[in-house]
DRENGU-414405 format. One record per residue: residue number from 1; chain; x, z, y of N, C-alpha, C, O, CB in turn. Coordinates in steps of 0.1 Angstrom, whole numbers, plus 2048, in hexadecimal, padded with zeros to 3 digits. Each point is the difference from the previous one (the first is absolute). Glycine has a CB too. Example, Ala and Ser with C-alpha at 12.3 -4.5 7.8 and 13.67 -1.06 7.14 Angstrom:
2
[1, "A", [884, 84E, 7C7], [7F7, 800, 80C], [809, 800, 80C], [80A, 807, 800], [7E3, 805, 7F4]]
[2, "A", [80F, 7ED, 817], [809, 800, 80B], [7F8, 808, 80B], [805, 801, 80B], [807, 7E9, 7EF]]
//
This chain:
66
[1, "A", [806, 7FE, 7F2], [7FD, 802, 80E], [807, 802, 80A], [802, 80A, 807], [7F1, 7FC, 7F1]]
[2, "A", [813, 7EB, 807], [80D, 803, 810], [7F5, 7FA, 80A], [7F6, 7FB, 7FC], [82A, 7FF, 7FB]]
[3, "A", [7E4, 808, 818], [7F6, 7FC, 808], [804, 7F6, 805], [80C, 7FE, 804], [7EC, 815, 800]]
[4, "A", [7FE, 7E5, 7FD], [7FE, 7F5, 806], [80B, 7FC, 812], [808, 7F8, 802], [7DD, 80D, 7ED]]
[5, "A", [817, 801, 817], [808, 7FF, 80D], [807, 811, 805], [7FA, 80B, 801], [7F3, 7DE, 808]]
[6, "A", [81B, 816, 7F9], [80B, 805, 808], [7F6, 80A, 80A], [7F8, 7FB, 808], [81C, 7EF, 7F5]]
[7, "A", [7EE, 824, 802], [7F7, 809, 802], [804, 7FE, 812], [7F8, 801, 80A], [806, 811, 7DA]]
[8, "A", [810, 7EB, 81D], [802, 803, 80D], [802, 7F4, 80D], [7FE, 801, 80C], [80C, 813, 7E5]]
[9, "A", [7F9, 7E0, 808], [802, 7F4, 80A], [7F1, 7F6, 7FB], [7FA, 7FA, 809], [828, 806, 7F8]]
[10, "A", [7D9, 7FE, 7F3], [7F8, 7F9, 7FC], [802, 7F6, 7F3], [7F8, 7FF, 7F7], [804, 804, 821]]
[11, "A", [810, 7F7, 7E8], [801, 7F7, 7FC], [803, 801, 7F2], [808, 809, 7FD], [7FC, 7F0, 817]]
[12, "A", [7F6, 7FE, 7E2], [7FE, 7F9, 7F6], [809, 802, 7F5], [809, 7F8, 7FE], [7EF, 7FA, 810]]
[13, "A", [806, 81B, 7E8], [812, 800, 7F9], [7FD, 801, 7F1], [80A, 801, 7F8], [803, 80F, 81D]]
[14, "A", [7E2, 7F0, 7E6], [7FD, 805, 7F1], [804, 7F6, 7F6], [7FE, 802, 7F5], [7EF, 80B, 812]]
[15, "A", [81A, 7E6, 7FE], [7FE, 7F1, 7F8], [80D, 803, 7FC], [802, 7FB, 7F5], [7EE, 7F3, 818]]
[16, "A", [81B, 81A, 7FA], [80F, 804, 7FB], [7FF, 807, 7F7], [80A, 7FE, 7F9], [7FF, 801, 819]]
[17, "A", [7ED, 80D, 7E9], [801, 80D, 7FA], [807, 800, 7F2], [808, 809, 7FC], [7E3, 7FC, 811]]
[18, "A", [80F, 7EC, 7EA], [804, 7FE, 7F5], [811, 7F7, 7FE], [808, 7FF, 7F7], [7D9, 803, 806]]
[19, "A", [81F, 7FA, 80F], [80E, 7F8, 802], [80A, 80E, 7FE], [809, 7FE, 7F8], [7EF, 7EC, 81B]]
[20, "A", [807, 81F, 7F2], [809, 807, 807], [801, 80F, 7F4], [808, 808, 800], [7F2, 7EB, 81E]]
[21, "A", [7FA, 80B, 7DA], [803, 808, 7F3], [809, 7F9, 7F9], [80A, 805, 7FB], [7E1, 805, 803]]
[22, "A", [812, 7E7, 802], [807, 7FA, 7F6], [810, 7FE, 7FE], [806, 7FD, 7F6], [7E6, 7FC, 80C]]
[23, "A", [818, 80A, 80E], [80B, 7FF, 806], [807, 80D, 7FC], [80C, 7FF, 7FC], [7EC, 7F1, 816]]
[24, "A", [802, 81D, 7EF], [801, 80C, 7FB], [803, 800, 7EF], [806, 809, 7FA], [7EA, 7FE, 81C]]
[25, "A", [80C, 7F1, 7E7], [803, 800, 7F3], [80A, 7F9, 7FA], [805, 804, 7F5], [7E8, 800, 80C]]
[26, "A", [818, 7F0, 807], [80D, 7FB, 7FE], [80A, 808, 801], [80A, 7FD, 7FA], [7EF, 7F3, 80D]]
[27, "A", [806, 81B, 7FF], [808, 80D, 804], [807, 7FE, 80F], [80B, 804, 804], [7FA, 801, 7E0]]
[28, "A", [7F1, 7F4, 823], [804, 7FA, 80E], [7FE, 80E, 807], [7F4, 804, 7FF], [804, 7E0, 800]]
[29, "A", [812, 825, 809], [7FB, 808, 80B], [7F2, 7FE, 807], [7FB, 7F4, 800], [81C, 80F, 803]]
[30, "A", [7E5, 805, 803], [7F4, 7FE, 80A], [803, 7FE, 80C], [7F5, 800, 807], [7FF, 80C, 7ED]]
[31, "A", [817, 7F2, 813], [801, 7FD, 80B], [802, 7F1, 800], [7F9, 7F8, 807], [80E, 81F, 7FE]]
[32, "A", [802, 7E4, 7F3], [804, 7F2, 7F7], [7F3, 7F6, 801], [7FD, 7F7, 808], [813, 816, 7E4]]
[33, "A", [7EA, 7FB, 809], [7EC, 7F9, 7FF], [7F9, 7FF, 80A], [7F8, 7F7, 801], [803, 813, 7EC]]
[34, "A", [805, 7FD, 81A], [7FA, 803, 80E], [809, 7F1, 809], [7FA, 7F5, 803], [801, 82F, 7FC]]
[35, "A", [80F, 7DE, 803], [807, 7F7, 807], [7FE, 7F1, 801], [7FF, 7F7, 809], [80F, 819, 7F2]]
[36, "A", [7F1, 7F1, 7F0], [7FE, 7F1, 7FB], [7ED, 7FC, 806], [7FB, 7F6, 805], [81C, 80F, 7DF]]
[37, "A", [7E7, 801, 819], [7F1, 802, 805], [7FA, 7F8, 808], [7F6, 7F9, 7FE], [80E, 819, 800]]
[38, "A", [809, 7F2, 813], [7FC, 801, 80E], [7F6, 807, 805], [7F7, 7FC, 807], [810, 7F3, 7F9]]
[39, "A", [7FB, 81F, 7FB], [7FB, 80C, 806], [809, 805, 809], [80A, 805, 7FC], [7E9, 800, 7F2]]
[40, "A", [80B, 7FC, 81E], [807, 803, 809], [7FF, 808, 808], [80B, 803, 806], [7F7, 7F0, 7F7]]
[41, "A", [7F1, 813, 806], [7FD, 805, 807], [800, 816, 7F8], [7FD, 804, 7F5], [7F6, 7DC, 819]]
[42, "A", [80F, 823, 7F9], [801, 812, 7FD], [7F4, 802, 7F8], [7FF, 801, 7F4], [80E, 809, 823]]
[43, "A", [7E7, 7F6, 7F6], [7F6, 803, 7F6], [7FC, 7FD, 7F6], [7FB, 809, 7F9], [803, 7FB, 814]]
[44, "A", [801, 7EC, 7EE], [7FC, 7FA, 7F3], [80A, 801, 7F9], [7FC, 802, 7F5], [7F6, 7F0, 812]]
[45, "A", [81A, 80F, 7F8], [807, 808, 7F6], [7FF, 80A, 800], [802, 802, 7F4], [809, 7F3, 80B]]
[46, "A", [7F4, 817, 808], [7F7, 80C, 7FC], [7FA, 803, 7F7], [803, 807, 7F7], [7FC, 7F9, 816]]
[47, "A", [7F4, 7F6, 7F9], [7F1, 7FD, 7F2], [809, 7FC, 7F1], [7FC, 805, 7F5], [7ED, 7ED, 81F]]
[48, "A", [81F, 806, 7EB], [807, 7FF, 7F0], [80A, 809, 7FE], [804, 7FD, 7F4], [7F8, 7ED, 809]]
[49, "A", [80D, 820, 808], [804, 808, 7FE], [7F5, 80F, 7FB], [801, 806, 7F6], [812, 7EA, 818]]
[50, "A", [7E8, 811, 7F9], [7F5, 80A, 801], [7F4, 805, 7F5], [7FB, 80B, 7FC], [80A, 7EB, 818]]
[51, "A", [7F9, 7F8, 7EA], [7F2, 803, 7F5], [802, 804, 7F4], [807, 7FB, 7F8], [7EE, 7F6, 811]]
[52, "A", [803, 81B, 7F6], [7FB, 805, 7F4], [7F5, 7FB, 7F4], [7F5, 806, 802], [813, 809, 80E]]
[53, "A", [7F9, 7E8, 7E5], [7F3, 7FB, 7FB], [7F9, 810, 7FB], [806, 80A, 7FC], [803, 7D9, 7FB]]
[54, "A", [7EB, 81B, 80B], [7F9, 80B, 7F9], [7F6, 7FF, 7FD], [7F6, 808, 801], [813, 804, 807]]
[55, "A", [7F7, 7E8, 7F2], [7F0, 7FC, 7F4], [802, 803, 7F3], [7F7, 7FE, 7F7], [803, 7EC, 813]]
[56, "A", [812, 81D, 7F3], [7FE, 803, 7F1], [7FE, 811, 803], [7FD, 807, 7F6], [815, 7E3, 7FC]]
[57, "A", [7F0, 81B, 818], [800, 80C, 802], [7F1, 801, 800], [7FA, 805, 7F7], [81D, 7FF, 814]]
[58, "A", [7E3, 7F6, 7FF], [7ED, 804, 800], [7FA, 7F7, 7F5], [7F4, 802, 7FF], [808, 802, 81E]]
[59, "A", [80B, 7F1, 7D9], [7F8, 801, 7F5], [800, 808, 7F2], [7F8, 7FE, 7F6], [809, 7F1, 815]]
[60, "A", [808, 819, 7F8], [7FC, 80F, 7F6], [7F6, 808, 806], [800, 80C, 7FE], [817, 7F7, 7FB]]
[61, "A", [7E0, 7F7, 80F], [7FB, 808, 803], [7EF, 7F7, 7FE], [7F7, 806, 805], [821, 809, 80A]]
[62, "A", [7E6, 7EA, 7EE], [7F8, 7F6, 803], [7F5, 802, 7F2], [802, 800, 7F4], [813, 7F0, 81B]]
[63, "A", [7DE, 813, 7F8], [7F8, 802, 7F3], [7FE, 814, 7FF], [7F7, 806, 7FA], [817, 7DE, 7F9]]
[64, "A", [7FD, 822, 815], [7FE, 80F, 806], [7F8, 804, 803], [7FB, 809, 7F9], [810, 7F7, 80B]]
[65, "A", [7F0, 7F9, 80B], [7F6, 805, 807], [7F3, 7F8, 7F7], [800, 7F6, 7F8], [810, 80E, 823]]
[66, "A", [7E7, 805, 7E9], [7F5, 800, 7FC], [7F0, 807, 7FC], [7F7, 7F9, 7FB], [81D, 7FD, 804]]
//
């Protein structure tokens, strides 16, 4: 559930999330991956570096409410 846009500047960034993850799996550093993807703004870089996927944590409680 990566955000579609940067919270600060509003740039569309979601389309680069999968490619970012692929570069990390190849063994590239986060810095190099973001540079290769052309993510230059500090605010946009923050979105990638600080994102934590919580969908797996929420899925544990699916059906628990009711």
